[in-house]
C-alpha positions in Angstrom: 39.3 -29.5 -35.4 39.7 -32.7 -37.0 38.0 -33.9 -40.4 36.3 -36.8 -38.1 34.5 -33.9 -36.1 34.0 -31.6 -39.2 31.9 -35.0 -40.4 30.1 -35.2 -37.5 29.0 -31.6 -37.5 27.9 -32.2 -41.3 25.6 -34.8 -39.7 24.2 -32.6 -36.9 21.7 -31.2 -40.0 19.8 -29.3 -37.8 22.6 -26.9 -37.3 23.3 -26.0 -40.8 20.5 -24.8 -43.3 19.3 -26.6 -46.4 20.8 -24.2 -48.7 24.2 -24.9 -47.5 24.0 -28.4 -48.6 22.6 -27.1 -51.8 25.5 -24.7 -52.5 28.0 -27.6 -51.4 26.3 -29.9 -53.8 26.2 -27.1 -57.0 29.7 -26.4 -56.4 30.9 -29.9 -55.7 29.2 -31.1 -58.9 31.2 -28.1 -61.0 34.2 -28.9 -59.6 34.1 -32.6 -60.1 31.9 -32.9 -63.4 32.0 -30.1 -65.3 35.0 -30.1 -68.1 38.5 -29.6 -67.0 38.6 -26.3 -68.9 36.0 -24.6 -66.9 37.3 -25.6 -63.6 39.2 -23.3 -61.9 40.3 -25.5 -59.2 42.5 -28.2 -59.7 43.7 -31.3 -57.4 46.4 -33.3 -58.1 45.3 -37.4 -58.9 46.3 -38.7 -55.4 45.5 -35.7 -53.3 44.1 -36.8 -49.8 42.5 -33.1 -50.1 40.4 -34.3 -53.3 39.2 -37.6 -51.5 37.9 -35.3 -48.4 36.2 -32.8 -50.5 34.5 -35.3 -52.4 33.3 -37.4 -49.4 32.0 -33.9 -48.3 30.6 -33.3 -51.3 28.7 -36.4 -51.3 27.5 -36.1 -47.8 26.0 -32.9 -48.7 24.2 -34.0 -51.8 22.8 -36.8 -50.1 21.5 -34.7 -47.2 20.3 -32.1 -49.2 18.5 -34.5 -51.3 16.7 -36.3 -48.1 16.0 -33.0 -47.3 14.2 -32.3 -50.0 12.0 -35.6 -50.0 11.7 -34.9 -46.4 10.6 -31.5 -46.8 8.3 -32.6 -49.9 6.8 -35.4 -48.0 6.0 -32.9 -44.9 4.2 -30.7 -47.4 2.0 -33.2 -48.8 1.3 -34.9 -45.5 0.4 -31.5 -43.9 -1.8 -30.9 -47.3 -3.6 -34.3 -46.8 -4.1 -34.1 -43.2 -5.4 -30.1 -43.6 -7.8 -31.2 -46.2 -9.2 -34.4 -44.2 -9.5 -32.1 -41.0 -11.4 -29.5 -43.1 -13.5 -32.0 -44.6 -14.2 -33.6 -41.1 -14.8 -30.1 -39.4 -17.2 -29.2 -42.3 -19.2 -32.2 -41.7 -19.3 -31.2 -38.2 -20.6 -28.1 -38.7 -23.1 -29.0 -40.9 -24.5 -31.7 -38.4 -24.5 -28.7 -36.1 -26.5 -26.5 -38.2 -28.7 -29.4 -39.1 -29.6 -30.1 -35.8 -30.6 -26.5 -34.2 -33.9 -26.1 -32.6 -36.4 -23.4 -33.4 -35.4 -21.2 -30.7 -31.3 -21.2 -32.0 -32.4 -20.7 -35.4 -34.7 -17.7 -34.3 -31.0 -16.2 -32.5 -29.3 -16.6 -35.9 -32.0 -15.4 -38.0 -31.6 -11.9 -36.1 -28.1 -11.6 -37.6 -29.9 -11.6 -41.1 -33.1 -9.4 -39.8 -30.7 -6.5 -38.9 -28.0 -7.1 -41.8 -25.2 -6.9 -39.1 -22.1 -9.1 -38.3 -22.8 -8.5 -34.6 -25.5 -7.9 -32.0 -25.9 -7.5 -28.7 -27.7 -10.9 -26.7 -28.4 -11.8 -23.1 -24.9 -13.7 -22.2 -26.9 -15.7 -19.5 -29.7 -16.9 -22.0 -29.4 -20.7 -22.2 -30.0 -20.6 -25.8 -26.9 -18.2 -26.5 -25.0 -20.2 -24.2 -25.9 -23.4 -25.9 -24.8 -21.8 -29.4 -21.6 -20.7 -27.5 -21.1 -24.3 -26.0 -21.5 -25.4 -30.1 -19.2 -22.8 -31.1 -21.7 -21.2 -33.4 -21.2 -18.3 -31.7 -18.6 -16.3 -30.4 -18.0 -13.5 -28.1 -17.2 -10.2 -30.2 -14.4 -8.7 -28.4 -13.6 -5.3 -29.5 -10.7 -4.8 -26.7 -8.1 -7.2 -27.6 -9.0 -10.9 -25.8 -11.2 -9.2 -23.1 -15.4 -9.9 -23.2 -17.1 -6.8 -23.3 -20.5 -6.6 -21.1 -22.9 -4.2 -20.7 -25.7 -5.1 -18.2 -26.9 -8.5 -19.3 -25.8 -8.2 -22.8 -22.2 -9.0 -24.6 -21.7 -8.6 -27.9 -21.9 -11.7 -30.3 -21.0 -12.8 -33.6 -21.5 -16.1 -35.9 -18.8 -18.2 -36.5 -17.4 -17.2 -39.9 -16.8 -20.8 -40.7 -20.0 -21.9 -40.2 -21.7 -18.7 -41.5 -20.0 -19.6 -45.0 -22.1 -22.6 -44.9 -25.3 -21.5 -43.7 -28.4 -21.6 -46.2 -30.4 -19.2 -44.7 -33.5 -20.3 -46.5 -33.1 -24.4 -46.0 -31.3 -23.8 -42.4 -32.8 -20.9 -40.8 -36.3 -20.6 -42.8 -35.5 -17.5 -43.7 -36.8 -16.7 -47.4 -34.1 -14.5 -49.6 -36.8 -12.3 -50.4 -39.7 -12.6 -48.0 -43.3 -11.7 -48.8 -45.7 -10.0 -46.1 -46.6 -13.3 -44.7 -43.3 -14.9 -44.3 -42.0 -11.4 -42.9 -44.7 -11.3 -40.2 -43.8 -15.1 -39.2 -39.9 -14.1 -38.8 -41.3 -11.2 -36.7 -43.6 -12.9 -34.6 -40.9 -15.6 -34.0 -38.0 -13.8 -32.6 -36.3 -14.8 -29.3 -38.5 -14.0 -26.5 -36.1 -11.3 -24.9 -35.9 -9.3 -27.9 -37.3 -6.0 -27.2 -36.9 -3.5 -30.6 -39.3 -3.1 -32.8 -38.3 -3.7 -36.4 -39.6 -3.8 -39.6 -38.8 -5.3 -43.0 -37.9 -2.5 -45.5 -39.4 -2.5 -49.2 
């Protein structure tokens, strides 16, 4: 393999781990700039090998620095993009919550009435379909990626991101410690397809 072929391989940085450039940079710095009494490898003053190795050292050091700068830039870029994406997603989810109608709020209140993370709802109900389309509700699969259906029902859960930002008192008209009047209101305004009798525990 000729020297020009080797140099060409150096520039093919996708095939060489960054740590190799780092090692070459550290070793080269020690060889060329450490005190002579500490360096075990000696070169003749006009040695072509010394020139070749020095060129390789400079190339590796440069590529290592570029990789570091690029890595830091990509990391910061990723963090900035993630921040703005999360901010935009949070705004979108907040808008979705703010625009829930009374029927959709009634469905979500079921999770807090039962104090459960998953509940069975009729998957063909228009309100449930709307909440799924808005990504407020998800099918809760118990067997891999398959949706489990039981009659007209399927198991659902609230989108965990939306659940984190829901204020149940403000967004769902669900007081934290409902009195008897508020309890009766919540029980009277449940979805029309609910059949189970449920009472608040004192």
